[in-house]
Structure formats: C-alpha cells, structure tokens
C-alpha positions in Angstrom: 31.1 15.6 7.7 27.8 14.8 9.1 26.1 16.3 6.0 28.1 13.9 3.8 27.0 10.9 5.8 23.4 11.9 6.1 22.1 14.5 3.6 18.8 14.8 5.4 17.9 15.2 9.0 15.1 12.7 9.2 12.4 11.0 7.1 10.0 14.0 7.2 12.8 16.2 5.7 13.2 13.7 2.9 9.4 13.7 2.2 9.3 17.5 2.2 12.1 17.6 -0.3 10.3 15.1 -2.5 7.2 17.2 -2.4 9.0 20.4 -3.2 10.9 18.9 -6.1 7.7 17.3 -7.5 5.8 20.5 -7.3 8.5 22.5 -9.0 8.8 19.8 -11.8 5.0 19.9 -12.2 5.1 23.7 -12.6 7.8 23.5 -15.2 5.9 20.8 -17.1 2.8 23.0 -17.1 4.9 25.9 -18.5 6.2 23.5 -21.1 2.7 22.7 -22.1 1.7 26.4 -22.3 4.7 27.2 -24.5 3.9 24.3 -26.8 0.2 25.2 -27.1 1.2 28.8 -27.9 3.6 27.6 -30.5 0.9 25.3 -32.1 -1.7 28.1 -32.1 0.8 30.6 -33.6 1.7 28.1 -36.3 -1.9 27.2 -37.1 -2.9 30.9 -37.3 0.3 31.6 -39.3 1.0 34.6 -37.0 3.7 35.6 -34.6 2.5 35.9 -31.1 5.3 38.1 -29.8 7.7 35.3 -30.9 7.7 32.9 -33.9 6.2 29.5 -33.4 9.7 27.9 -33.5 10.8 30.1 -30.6 7.8 29.0 -28.5 8.7 25.4 -29.3 12.3 26.0 -28.3 11.1 27.6 -25.0 9.0 24.5 -24.4 12.1 22.3 -24.9 14.1 24.5 -22.6 11.4 24.3 -19.9 11.4 20.5 -20.3 15.2 20.4 -19.9 14.9 22.5 -16.7 12.3 20.1 -15.4 14.7 17.2 -15.5 16.7 18.4 -12.5 14.0 18.5 -9.9 12.6 15.2 -11.2 16.0 13.5 -10.8 16.4 15.1 -7.4 13.1 13.7 -6.3 14.0 10.2 -7.6 17.3 10.3 -5.7 15.5 11.4 -2.5 12.9 8.6 -3.0 15.7 6.1 -3.4 17.3 7.4 -0.2 14.0 7.1 1.6 13.4 3.5 0.4 17.0 2.5 1.3 16.4 3.8 4.8 13.2 1.8 5.0 14.9 -1.4 3.9 17.7 -0.9 6.5 15.2 -0.8 9.3 13.6 -4.1 8.3 
C-alpha cells in the first residue's frame, strides 16, 4: 500500500532513477547509431558484414524501440519530481 501511494522513498531516489534511466537510454541510442552506421557501410560497400545491411537497419530500429521504455520512465519520474516540488510551494 505504501508503495502505491509513494513509488519512491525520497527525492534523491527519484533523481537516481532518472539518472539510471537516462544512462540506459543513452547506451541504447549509441547502439542504435552503431547498428545504423554498420548498415550504411555494408550497403555502401555492397558486402554483408556478418548480416545484410537491412538486418543491421532492423537491429537499429529494434534498439530504438527498446530505448523508448527507459526514456518514458525517466519522463514519468521527472514529472513525479516536479509535482512534488510544486506541492511544497
């Protein structure tokens, strides 16, 4: 019950969650870029670098889709943090 009313213990816990989610989203976006670059290079050289260029682009799209969840979680945590700040004022 207490967890439903207050999902985080304190403001520092919210800030740590935002940092973790942002870091994970950034890592996934870097992976997306790497996959896209490998796909472009493979297409430009007209070779298959382990996978076809379309497979690399699909992996990039998949990494981008996986990056949505931590980004949305960070947005929700920021909203919770700002709502808490506005209640104090």
